C-alpha positions as CSV (number, residue, x, y, z in Angstrom):
1,M,29.9,25.1,62.0
2,S,28.9,21.3,61.9
3,V,30.6,19.0,59.5
4,D,28.9,15.9,58.0
5,P,31.4,13.1,58.6
6,L,30.0,11.2,55.6
7,E,30.5,14.0,53.1
8,D,34.1,13.3,52.3
9,L,33.7,9.5,52.1
10,P,34.7,8.1,48.6
11,I,32.0,6.6,46.4
12,T,32.5,2.9,46.0
13,P,32.2,1.2,42.6
14,H,29.1,-0.6,43.7
15,Q,27.4,2.7,44.6
16,R,28.5,4.2,41.3
17,R,26.9,1.3,39.4
18,L,23.8,1.6,41.5
19,R,23.5,5.3,40.7
20,T,24.0,4.7,37.0
21,R,21.4,2.0,37.0
22,V,18.8,4.2,38.8
23,A,19.6,7.1,36.3
24,S,19.1,4.7,33.4
25,M,15.8,3.5,34.7
26,L,14.5,7.1,35.3
27,T,15.6,8.0,31.8
28,M,13.7,5.0,30.3
29,V,10.6,5.9,32.4
30,L,10.8,9.5,31.1
31,V,11.2,8.5,27.5
32,T,8.3,6.0,27.7
33,Y,6.1,8.6,29.2
34,L,7.0,11.1,26.5
35,M,6.3,8.6,23.7
36,V,3.0,7.5,25.2
37,A,1.8,11.0,26.1
38,Y,2.9,12.9,23.0
39,F,2.9,10.2,20.3
40,A,1.0,7.0,20.9
41,L,-2.1,8.5,22.6
42,P,-2.5,11.4,20.1
43,L,-2.0,9.0,17.2
44,G,-4.6,6.6,18.6
45,W,-7.1,9.5,18.9
46,R,-6.4,10.6,15.4
47,V,-7.2,7.0,14.2
48,V,-10.4,7.0,16.2
49,E,-11.4,10.4,14.8
50,K,-10.8,9.2,11.3
51,R,-12.8,6.1,11.7
52,H,-15.9,6.2,9.6
53,P,-19.1,5.1,11.5
54,A,-20.0,2.8,8.6
55,L,-16.8,0.8,9.3
56,D,-18.4,-0.7,12.4
57,R,-20.7,-2.8,10.3
58,L,-18.7,-3.7,7.2
59,Q,-19.7,-6.7,5.2
60,R,-16.8,-8.6,3.8
61,V,-18.3,-10.4,0.8
62,A,-21.1,-9.2,-1.5
63,Q,-24.0,-11.6,-2.1
64,T,-26.1,-12.6,-5.1
65,A,-29.8,-12.1,-5.1
66,N,-30.1,-15.8,-4.0
67,K,-27.8,-15.1,-0.9
68,I,-24.9,-16.9,-2.5
69,P,-21.5,-15.4,-1.5
70,G,-20.3,-13.2,-4.4
71,D,-17.2,-11.1,-4.9
72,P,-15.0,-10.1,-1.9
73,L,-15.1,-6.4,-0.9
74,N,-11.6,-5.0,-1.4
75,L,-12.0,-1.2,-1.6
76,A,-13.4,1.7,0.4
77,F,-13.5,5.3,-0.5
78,V,-14.8,8.3,1.5
79,A,-16.5,10.9,-0.8
80,D,-19.8,12.1,-2.0
81,E,-21.3,10.5,-5.1
82,R,-20.4,13.3,-7.5
83,T,-16.8,13.3,-6.4
84,L,-16.4,9.5,-6.7
85,T,-18.0,9.4,-10.1
86,S,-16.0,12.4,-11.4
87,W,-12.7,10.9,-10.4
88,M,-13.4,7.5,-11.8
89,I,-14.3,9.0,-15.1
90,K,-11.2,11.2,-15.0
91,A,-9.1,8.0,-14.4
92,G,-10.5,6.5,-17.6
93,W,-13.3,4.3,-16.2
94,H,-16.8,4.2,-17.7
95,A,-20.1,4.2,-15.8
96,A,-21.9,0.9,-16.5
97,D,-25.4,1.0,-17.8
98,A,-28.3,-0.4,-15.7
99,I,-29.5,-3.9,-16.5
100,T,-32.5,-3.6,-18.8
101,F,-33.9,-5.8,-21.6
102,R,-32.2,-3.6,-24.2
103,S,-28.8,-3.3,-22.5
104,S,-28.8,-7.1,-21.9
105,L,-29.5,-7.7,-25.6
106,R,-26.8,-5.2,-26.5
107,I,-24.1,-6.8,-24.4
108,A,-25.0,-10.2,-25.8
109,D,-24.8,-9.0,-29.4
110,D,-21.5,-7.1,-28.8
111,T,-20.0,-10.2,-27.2
112,V,-21.0,-12.5,-30.0
113,L,-20.1,-10.0,-32.7
114,R,-17.0,-8.8,-30.9
115,R,-17.9,-5.2,-30.8
116,P,-16.8,-2.7,-28.1
117,D,-19.2,-1.8,-25.4
118,E,-17.6,0.7,-22.9
119,S,-20.8,1.0,-20.8
120,A,-22.0,-2.7,-20.8
121,P,-24.1,-3.5,-17.7
122,V,-22.8,-5.6,-14.8
123,S,-24.8,-8.1,-12.9
124,S,-26.2,-7.1,-9.5
125,L,-24.6,-8.0,-6.2
126,Y,-25.8,-7.0,-2.8
127,V,-24.3,-5.4,0.3
128,W,-26.3,-4.1,3.3
129,G,-29.3,-5.7,1.6
130,K,-29.2,-3.6,-1.6
131,K,-27.6,-3.9,-5.0
132,Q,-24.7,-1.8,-6.1
133,D,-25.3,2.0,-6.3
134,L,-22.6,2.6,-8.9
135,A,-20.6,0.4,-11.2
136,F,-17.6,1.3,-13.5
137,E,-15.6,-0.7,-16.1
138,F,-12.3,-0.3,-17.9
139,P,-12.5,-1.9,-21.3
140,V,-9.9,-4.5,-22.5
141,G,-9.7,-5.6,-26.1
142,H,-12.6,-5.1,-28.6
143,D,-15.6,-6.5,-26.8
144,P,-17.1,-7.0,-23.3
145,R,-15.7,-10.5,-22.9
146,Q,-12.8,-9.1,-20.9
147,R,-12.9,-6.0,-18.8
148,H,-11.9,-4.5,-15.4
149,H,-14.9,-3.6,-13.4
150,V,-15.8,-2.4,-9.9
151,R,-19.1,-2.2,-8.0
152,F,-19.7,0.4,-5.3
153,W,-22.2,0.4,-2.4
154,R,-23.0,3.6,-0.5
155,S,-23.2,3.5,3.3
156,D,-26.1,5.2,5.0
157,Q,-24.0,6.6,7.7
158,L,-22.0,9.8,7.2
159,D,-18.7,11.0,8.7
160,Q,-18.3,14.3,10.5
161,G,-17.9,16.0,7.1
162,G,-21.2,14.6,5.8
163,R,-19.5,12.1,3.5
164,P,-20.5,8.4,3.1
165,V,-18.1,5.5,2.7
166,W,-18.3,3.6,-0.6
167,L,-17.5,-0.1,-0.3
168,G,-16.2,-1.6,-3.6
169,A,-15.6,-5.0,-5.1
170,A,-13.1,-4.8,-8.0
171,T,-12.6,-7.9,-10.2
172,Y,-11.4,-8.7,-13.8
173,D,-13.7,-10.5,-16.2
174,I,-11.6,-12.9,-18.2
175,K,-14.3,-14.6,-20.3
176,V,-18.0,-15.4,-20.7
177,G,-19.4,-18.8,-19.8
178,F,-21.8,-20.8,-17.7
179,S,-22.0,-20.2,-14.0
180,H,-20.7,-23.2,-12.0
181,T,-23.4,-22.7,-9.4
182,T,-26.6,-21.7,-11.4
183,L,-25.6,-22.7,-15.0
184,E,-26.6,-19.1,-16.1
185,I,-24.5,-17.3,-18.7
186,T,-22.2,-15.0,-16.8
187,H,-18.7,-13.6,-16.8
188,H,-15.9,-15.5,-15.1
189,I,-13.3,-13.6,-13.1
190,S,-9.6,-13.8,-12.6
191,P,-8.6,-15.2,-9.2
192,D,-6.2,-12.3,-8.5
193,V,-8.7,-9.8,-7.0
194,D,-5.9,-7.9,-5.3
195,A,-4.5,-6.9,-8.7
196,E,-7.9,-5.3,-9.5
197,R,-8.0,-3.5,-6.2
198,D,-4.5,-2.2,-6.8
199,K,-5.4,-1.1,-10.4
200,V,-8.3,1.1,-9.1
201,I,-6.0,2.6,-6.5
202,A,-3.2,3.2,-9.0
203,D,-5.6,4.8,-11.5
204,L,-7.0,7.2,-9.0
205,Q,-3.5,8.0,-7.7
206,R,-2.4,8.8,-11.2
207,V,-5.0,11.6,-11.5
208,E,-4.1,12.7,-7.9
209,A,-7.6,11.9,-6.5
210,I,-6.5,10.2,-3.3
211,L,-5.7,12.2,-0.2
212,G,-4.2,9.3,1.7
213,I,-4.7,5.6,2.3
214,D,-5.2,3.6,5.5
215,W,-4.9,-0.2,5.2
216,I,-7.0,-2.6,7.3
217,N,-4.9,-5.7,7.6
218,G,-6.8,-8.9,8.0
219,F,-10.1,-7.5,6.8
220,Q,-10.8,-10.6,4.8
221,R,-10.5,-13.5,7.2
222,V,-10.9,-16.1,4.5
223,L,-8.1,-15.6,2.0
224,K,-9.3,-18.1,-0.6
225,G,-12.9,-18.6,-1.8
226,R,-15.4,-18.8,-4.6
227,N,-17.7,-16.1,-5.9
228,G,-21.4,-16.5,-6.9
229,G,-20.4,-18.0,-10.2
230,G,-18.2,-20.5,-8.6
231,D,-15.0,-18.8,-9.7
232,P,-12.0,-19.2,-7.3
233,Y,-10.3,-16.1,-5.9
234,E,-7.3,-15.3,-3.6
235,T,-6.5,-12.2,-1.6
236,D,-4.0,-10.9,0.9
237,G,-7.0,-9.9,3.0
238,R,-6.2,-6.1,3.2
239,L,-8.8,-3.4,2.7
240,P,-7.6,0.1,1.7
241,I,-9.7,3.1,2.9
242,A,-9.0,6.3,1.1
243,P,-10.7,9.8,1.3
244,L,-10.9,11.4,-2.2
245,K,-10.0,15.0,-2.9
246,P,-13.2,17.2,-3.1
247,I,-14.0,18.8,-6.4
248,D,-15.7,22.1,-7.2
249,T,-16.2,21.7,-10.9
250,P,-16.9,18.7,-13.2
251,I,-13.7,16.8,-14.2
252,K,-13.0,15.8,-17.8
253,R,-11.9,12.3,-18.6
254,D,-8.1,11.8,-18.4
255,G,-6.7,12.6,-21.7
256,G,-9.9,14.0,-23.0
């Protein structure tokens, strides 16, 4: 029987350190592989699969009819129209009336006489070349001078479940006055548009309408600006995208 003369040689400290180093490197390679193969790549694919096709052509700021930059877009919900409308009503918001001669006279009278108007019309802004599809308001005080309000625009593209994304611009009207750009009578907004974004999210979370939220950091590249009426605003630039819980039956107003 042959005997290996090197078999019984002692391992030197240098060899022991080398073996330890090689074992550590192999362990790191294995851990990195497992994290990439079983965590990072699947997570990346889930994000891609959740991405709504309309997100590829998102506009960041609404425009007035005269192509003047309007309010910044700061919300996005994935739902059909009935679901979005029902949840907003459940959360205590009111659908705004369309702008007509009669509704315009009514909001003027209610503002001057300080009467409540929970469905007062909002002015038109444009995204994707069209004015808002839906608008909601949350009254404050006893007349339409002050109110929370949000406009929504429906995307033409649908996700795999057949649902559109609704882009929203939420702002808070603080008073009525003259536009700084056109001198027309208009509402002036609070500069803290993030607070209005967060209110809409919080109201919908309160009634358990939101299934989850993904935040797009850096969506707004310009963090300070002015809207179509010349009012300044500030934002942290983040856009929340939230799918809403489907509904099978009409939802009553929260507390009603």
